[in-house]
N, C-alpha and C positions, 0 to 999 in steps of 0.2 A: 526318690525313695523316701519313705517316712523316716523322720529323725527321732530316735529315742532320746529324750532329754537327759537320761542318766548315762548315755554313752559318751566316750571321748570322741569328739567330732572327727579328728584326723584318722584315728584308728577305724572308726565306723566307715569312713569313705574308702579306706584301703580294702576293707572286707566287702563293701558294696562293689568295688571294682572286680575283686576275685569272683564274687557270685555272678556278676553280669557276664564276665568273660567265660565262665564255666558253662553258661547257658547257651553259648553259640559255638558252632563249628567253624564259622568264617571270621569271627572277631568283629571289633568295632574301632572306628577312628576316635581320635581325641574329642572331636566335636560330638560324636554320637554318645560317647561315654559320659561326657559332661552333661548332655541333655537328659540322658536316661537316669543318672543318679542325682540330678538336680544340683550340680556343683559348678562353680566357675572354672573355665579351662585353665586360667592362671593358677588356681589352687591345686588342681589335680595333675597338671603337667609334671611338677617336680616329683610327685609320688610315682607316676608312670615311669619317669626316667630312672629313678632309683630301683624300682621293681624290675625294670628291663636290665639294668646293670647287674643285678643280683640273679638274673635269669628266672625270676618268678613269673614274668610275662615276656613275650617276644613281640617284636615289631616287624611286620612285613614291609620291606622298603618299597615295594611296588604299589601295594594298596594302601599303605600307611595305616593298616589295621593292627590292633593289638590282640593277642590271644594268650592263652595259658602257656607258661614256659616250662622248661625241663625241671627246674627246682621244685615247682609245685607237684609235678608228677613224682619226683623222688619222695617228697613228704607223703603224698598219697599212697605210694607203694609201701612205705614204712608202716603206715597205719594198717594197710591190708595185711602185711606180714605179721604185725602184732596180733591182729584179730585171728588170723589163721593159726598162729602159734598157740594162742589162748584156747581156741576151739579144739586143737589137737590135744593139749594138756587135759582139758576137761573131759574129753572122750576117754583118755587113759584113766582119769580119776573115777569115772563111772564104772569102768571095768574093775578097778580096785575095790570099789564099794560092793560090787556084785560078788566078789570073792570073799571079802572080809566081813561084810554086813555091818560095817561101822562107818562113821562119818569121816570124809576125807576133805582136807582144806589146803588151799594154796595161798601163800603169803609172800609179800616182799617187805623189805626194810624201809621204813619212812622215819628217818631220825632215830629215836630210840624205841619206836613202836613197830610192831608188826601190823601191816595193813592186809586184811583178808581180801583177795581179789577174785577168788572162786571157791565154791564149796559144793560138795555133793553129800546130801544127807543120808544117814543110815535109814534103812526101811523100818528099823525097830523104834518103838514109841519112846523109849528112854534113851536119849542121846545128848551129845553136846549141843547147846543152843547158842548159835552165833549167826552172823550174817555177813554178806559181802559188803565191804566198806567199813566194817568195824576195825578199830585200832586197839591194840593191847600192848602194854609195855613188854618189850622183847624178853626181858629176864624172866617173865612169868610163863613163857610158852616154849614148847619144844621147837616150834617154828622159829621163834626168835633166837634160840640157842644155835639152831642150824645156820641161820643167816649171819650170826656173829662169829662163827667158828674160825674165821681167818683174821679176826681183829686182834691187835696187840692189846696188852693190858692198858697201855696209855690211851689207845683209841676207845676202849670200853670206859675208862675213867672220864674221857671227854663227853661221852654220851650221857653220863649220869654225874654231872659236876657237883650237885648239891645233895640229892638223896636218891635212893633207888626205890621206885614205886613197888607196891605189892597189891595182889588181888585176893589172896587168902593167907592164912597163917603159915602155909607151907611155901609161900613164894620165897625165892632166893634173893635176899637183899644185901648179902655180903659180897662185895666185888671179888674178893679172893676166891670164895667158893664158886661164884659164877664163872670166873675165868678158868678155874680148874675143870669145870664141866665143859667149857668151850674147847679146851685142849683135848678132852676125852672125845668130844664129837669129831675133832680133826683127826684123831688117831683111829677111831672105830667106825666113823661114817654115820652114826646114828645119834640123834639128840633125844633126851627123855624128859618127860614132865610128869610129876607125881602130885596131882591135886594142887598144883601151883597157880593155875588159872581159875579152875572151878573145883569145888569140893566133889569128891567121888568120881573125878574124871582123870584118866591117865592118857598119855599121848606119846607117840613116837614120830619123829620127823627126820627127813633127809635133806641136805642141801643139794640144790641143782646147780652145778658149777659151769661157768663159762670163763675161759681164759684164766683159770686158777682161782676164781672168786665166786662165792655164792651169788647167783642171780635171783633165784626164787627158792622156796622150800615147800615141800609137800609133807603133810602129816596125816596120821590116822588117830582119831580120838575114840576112847572106849570107856564106858563105865567100869569102875574098878572091879565090881563083882562079876563082870563078864570076862575079865582078863585071866588068862592062865598061860602057862609056858608054851603050850601048843599054839594058841592064838597069837601070841607074841611072835613066834617064829614065822607064822604065815604072814603076818603084817610086815615084818622086817624083809621077808623075801619079796613081797609084792612092792614094797616101797623101793627096794633096790632095783627091781625090774623097771619101774616107772622112771627112776632116776637115770638109768642107763639109756632108756629110749629117748627121754627128753634131752639129755646131754648130747646124744648123737644128732638130734634134730638141730640143736643150738649151734653145733660146730659148722653146720651148713646153712646158717641163717644169720642175717644182720639184725633181726628183730630184738628189741629190748622191751622188758616189762617194767615200767617205772610208775611211781605214784603221780 
């Protein structure tokens, strides 16, 4: 196989082995593997031995052929579970947008930032502009407050050891005020954002819990002029519905959504 000069040689060979074995139902011998990936048998045998010990590949003692092992299947199954979980959540988010007519976002905590991992846009022309993959300081968003709601004050301090970033003049940069809001989220179940991430945008979020801790959070963002008490109640009701559905799914799943 062609060698990419920027690759780490040993790591590249391990991946070559995985890709080769995944392409065959019957497997390959040590000699066949060495020939097909263009590596000396003396170099790849220790790799094969370690991978076999860790059950990433298996060796048939009769044919002396290696094939994909149970550990690789476990990793593949986790990936499929994650994909299925995310697909299920985004379907629920689409239903929420159909009811609320506002933008719905899904985020996870990545250090002190919220990482947006899914988003369903409002059909209305004036809406929150963001994108999957964007990171925003957690203190500036309802998503972030929902994700931090189980943090202690000391844990919050460690996230922001020097200064607390801000997005607008309304962003919460006082850790005491932020922590007070996090305790409110813990008590009431909803996190609020009032033009703290973007001017003229308000947001409500709920933490999605697994084993007592927020795993992800879902939010609905609305231009301030479209917000009223009736719309807020609808949004909170639908966010609670999606929270209960996803948490039920998580109780029966080993999937994790991580950055």
